[in-house]
Structure formats: C-alpha cells, structure tokens
C-alpha positions in Angstrom: 0.0 0.0 0.0 1.6 3.3 -1.1 1.7 6.1 1.5 0.6 9.6 0.5 2.8 12.4 1.8 2.0 16.1 2.2 4.8 18.4 3.2 4.3 22.0 4.4 6.4 23.8 1.8 5.1 25.8 -1.2 1.3 26.2 -1.6 -0.2 23.5 -3.8 -1.9 26.0 -6.2 1.3 26.5 -8.3 2.0 22.8 -8.5 -1.6 22.0 -9.3 -1.5 24.6 -12.1 1.6 22.9 -13.5 -0.2 19.5 -13.5 -3.2 21.0 -15.3 -1.0 22.6 -17.9 0.9 19.4 -18.6 -2.3 17.4 -19.2 -3.8 20.2 -21.3 -0.8 20.9 -23.6 0.4 17.3 -24.2 -2.6 15.1 -25.0 -0.4 12.6 -26.8 1.3 11.8 -23.5 -2.0 11.0 -21.6 -3.1 7.5 -21.1 -6.7 7.6 -20.3 -8.3 5.5 -17.5 -10.9 3.1 -18.8 -13.2 3.6 -15.8 -13.4 7.4 -16.3 -12.1 8.6 -19.6 -11.7 12.2 -18.5 -9.0 11.1 -16.0 -5.7 9.5 -16.9 -1.9 9.4 -16.3 1.3 10.4 -18.0 5.0 9.6 -17.6 7.3 12.6 -17.0 11.0 12.8 -17.5 13.5 15.2 -16.0 17.1 15.5 -17.3 18.1 18.3 -14.9 20.8 16.3 -13.3 22.0 14.7 -16.7 20.6 11.3 -16.1 16.9 10.8 -17.0 14.6 10.6 -14.0 11.2 9.3 -14.7 8.0 9.8 -12.7 4.3 9.3 -13.2 1.7 12.0 -12.8 -1.9 10.7 -12.3 -5.0 12.8 -12.6 -7.3 11.0 -10.1 -10.1 13.5 -9.8 -10.8 17.1 -10.9 -9.2 18.4 -7.7 -6.5 15.7 -7.2 -3.2 14.8 -9.0 -0.8 12.2 -7.7 2.9 12.2 -8.4 4.9 9.0 -7.9 8.3 7.7 -9.0 8.6 5.3 -12.0 10.1 2.8 -9.5 7.6 2.8 -6.7 10.3 2.0 -4.2 12.3 5.2 -4.7 10.0 7.6 -2.7 6.4 7.8 -1.5 3.8 9.2 -3.7 2.8 12.8 -3.3 -0.8 14.2 -3.5 -1.3 17.5 -5.2 -4.5 19.6 -4.5 -5.4 23.2 -5.4 -5.2 24.5 -1.8 -3.0 22.0 0.1 0.8 22.4 0.6 3.2 20.4 -1.6 6.7 19.2 -0.9 9.6 21.2 -2.3 10.9 18.0 -4.0 7.7 17.4 -5.8 7.3 21.1 -6.9 10.9 21.2 -8.3 10.5 17.9 -10.0 7.3 18.9 -11.7 8.8 22.1 -13.0 11.9 20.3 -14.3 10.0 17.6 -16.1 8.4 17.2 -19.5 5.9 14.5 -20.6 6.9 11.4 -22.5 4.6 10.4 -25.4 2.4 7.5 -24.1 3.4 3.9 -24.9 2.4 2.9 -28.4 2.1 6.4 -29.9 3.1 6.5 -33.6 4.6 9.8 -34.7 6.3 11.2 -37.8 9.2 13.6 -38.1 8.1 15.9 -41.0 10.3 18.1 -43.1 9.2 19.8 -46.3 5.8 18.1 -45.9 7.3 14.6 -46.0 7.7 12.1 -43.2 11.4 11.5 -42.9 11.3 9.2 -39.9 8.8 7.3 -37.8 8.9 7.8 -34.1 7.6 5.0 -31.8 7.0 5.8 -28.1 7.6 2.9 -25.7 7.4 2.4 -22.0 4.4 0.6 -20.5 3.8 1.4 -16.9 5.2 -1.3 -14.7 2.9 -2.9 -12.2 4.0 -3.0 -8.6 5.3 -6.5 -8.9 7.2 -6.0 -12.2 10.7 -5.0 -13.0 10.7 -1.2 -13.5 14.1 -1.1 -15.3 12.4 -0.9 -18.8 12.2 2.9 -18.8 10.4 4.8 -21.6 11.9 6.2 -24.7 11.2 7.1 -28.3 12.6 4.8 -31.0 13.7 6.7 -34.0 13.2 4.8 -37.4 14.3 6.9 -40.4 13.4 5.9 -44.0 16.0 3.5 -45.3 17.9 5.1 -48.2 17.1 8.6 -47.2 19.5 11.5 -46.5 20.9 11.3 -42.9 20.9 15.1 -42.8 17.2 15.1 -42.9 16.8 12.6 -39.9 15.8 13.9 -36.5 18.7 14.2 -33.9 18.9 11.5 -31.2 20.3 12.2 -27.7 24.1 12.1 -27.6 25.3 8.7 -26.3 22.0 7.0 -27.0 22.4 6.1 -30.6 21.7 2.4 -29.9 18.4 3.3 -28.2 17.8 6.0 -30.8 15.9 8.1 -28.2 14.9 11.7 -28.7 14.9 14.6 -26.3 11.3 15.1 -25.2 11.5 18.8 -24.8 12.8 19.1 -28.4 10.0 16.8 -29.6 7.2 19.0 -28.1 8.9 22.1 -29.5 9.0 20.6 -33.0 5.4 19.4 -32.6 4.3 23.0 -31.9 6.1 24.0 -35.1 4.2 21.4 -37.2 7.2 19.1 -37.7 5.7 16.2 -35.8 2.6 14.4 -37.1 0.3 11.9 -35.4 0.7 9.0 -37.8 -2.0 6.9 -36.2 -4.5 9.1 -38.0 -2.7 8.8 -41.3 -2.1 5.0 -41.3 -5.5 4.3 -39.7 -7.3 5.6 -42.8 -6.7 2.3 -44.6 -5.8 -1.3 -43.6 -3.1 -3.2 -45.4 -0.8 -0.3 -46.2 1.6 0.0 -43.2 2.9 -2.7 -41.0 4.9 -3.0 -37.7 7.5 -5.8 -37.8 8.9 -6.7 -34.3 12.7 -6.7 -33.9 14.6 -9.7 -32.7 14.5 -10.8 -29.1 16.1 -8.2 -26.8 15.7 -5.3 -29.2 13.4 -2.4 -28.6 12.9 -1.2 -32.1 11.7 -3.3 -35.1 10.7 -2.0 -38.5 7.8 -0.2 -40.1 7.0 -1.2 -43.7 4.9 1.1 -45.8 3.8 -0.6 -49.0 2.2 2.5 -50.7 2.5 6.2 -50.2 0.0 7.6 -47.7 -0.9 11.3 -47.4 -3.1 14.0 -46.1 -3.2 17.7 -46.9 -0.6 18.3 -44.1 2.0 15.6 -44.9 2.8 12.4 -46.8 4.4 9.1 -45.7 6.6 7.6 -48.5 6.6 3.9 -49.1 9.6 2.0 -48.0 11.2 0.4 -44.9 11.7 2.5 -41.7 14.5 1.0 -39.6 16.2 1.9 -36.4 18.6 4.9 -36.4 21.4 2.6 -35.1 21.0 0.1 -38.0 21.0 2.8 -40.6 23.7 4.9 -39.1 26.1 2.0 -38.9 25.3 0.7 -42.4 23.8 -2.6 -41.2 22.2 -4.5 -44.2 18.4 -4.6 -43.9 16.1 -7.5 -44.8 14.1 -6.7 -47.9 10.5 -5.6 -47.4 9.1 -8.9 -48.7 11.1 -10.8 -46.1 10.1 -8.5 -43.3 6.4 -8.9 -44.2 6.7 -12.6 -43.9 8.0 -12.5 -40.3 5.8 -13.6 -37.4 4.2 -10.9 -35.2 3.3 -8.6 -38.0 0.9 -5.8 -37.0 -1.3 -4.0 -39.5 -1.0 -0.4 -38.3 -4.3 0.4 -40.1 -6.0 -1.6 -37.4 -4.3 0.3 -34.5 -1.0 0.5 -32.7 -2.1 -1.4 -29.4 0.3 -4.3 -30.2 3.5 -2.5 -30.9 6.5 -2.2 -28.5 5.2 -3.7 -25.3 1.7 -2.2 -25.5 
C-alpha cells in the first residue's frame, strides 16, 4: 500500500496549475483511464541532473493529482491539490519535467511536408510486482535510403536506443514538424505494418507498401528501420522478407500491439 505524503512547503496551487498545464498541452502523452475517460496518467522525465529521472503523474479527480516515482520503491507518492501544501521536492521535479509520449504512440518527423522518420514511443507502466528497469523512450526509425541530414537528432550517447529529447520533440510538434501517424495509417488497412525486432531489441521496423498522405504531410513507401542500423550501415532485410515474419501488426488496425503495448 503506497503512502501519501503532504509536506508543508510551497502552496499547492502553483503545483496544481503545472499539472493541469501538462495534461492540457500534451494530449499525446496522456493514457486515459478506462473507468473514467476524463482522467488518466502520463509519464514525466527530468534531465536536470544529466541522467533521466522518470516519474508518473496521475489525474485521479478534478481536484487531485498524484505524483509518484517510476520505480515505486524510490520515494512515497505525493498528493497535489489546489489548496494543500506540496513538498519542495515534488514542486521542483514537476517544474523540471516534461511529458513522454504514451506507450504505443506512432509519430512522424516531418520536413518539407514529407515524413522523414517514424517515431515510436515505448514504455508501458510497470505494475508493482514487475521490473521497472524498462524505462520509456522514443525509438527513431528513419526511412532507409534517405539522406541522414534530414533525420531527427537523437540524444548524444543513446544512438543504440535512438531516443529523442522530449523537450525538443514537443517544440517541434508546436512548429508542425511532428505528425500523429495513427490518424494517417489508420485511414486504410493493409498499407503500413509494424514488424517486431529480434528478441532483446526495442525497435523493429515499419514497412509502408504504398504512399499515404493528407493535406498536411505524406508518408513515403519503404522500410523504416532503427537509427542505429541505418547509421552503422547494417544491411536490412528486404520488405518482402520483413512482411513474412511472425508478429506482424497492421497499423491500419491500431497500434495497441507494438512495442510492449
């Protein structure tokens, strides 16, 4: 049973306002609760100390948010109300954190109206009895054969994981350079597929068999592979071979089965 802690440092109104802003400004990070769709949770990340620190922000009621660590053993959860005091630790963590796109979100990095890379968010919330070491991230899958200068930049030192800086991602989204591909590939089944990677790999492949587009952007046909594979020149299986592998997911039917979702 988690213990709720309320400390007597800054007034909760400021912290509560930060929570409301995060939920309002980043809907692609919110995982809605099935029992009451208006409420939900999101994963936050702070890189203020250099290493990524993950936490979970939960909207339990209109007047109550709960902040807890990704690993529930790290520190007790904190309740955040409009009028109650909030601990200095919780307030500073909230202000230093940005949301992580929710597990299974399918995004596109857009330049010149064309999707240059597919971005796959992964990081399913661990249950209390599960290993919390599988932290969230954003797998970057550029289009094979495309110009590396048009790929989105991954975090330094994380080329293998191919993860993006979340602050940068939301900034680019505000500028129209990030598209919600679920709406694009969901328009028609049988056009785009998710192919799981080998055991132990986070990223797999996205195979698009025909060009898809809207008035805002278009998704070229081809194989989208991990940043690490393409950057290091690792030969890729042909699209026909990838489409014959087990575990294939038709993205036109939804993204619920990709990357641990």
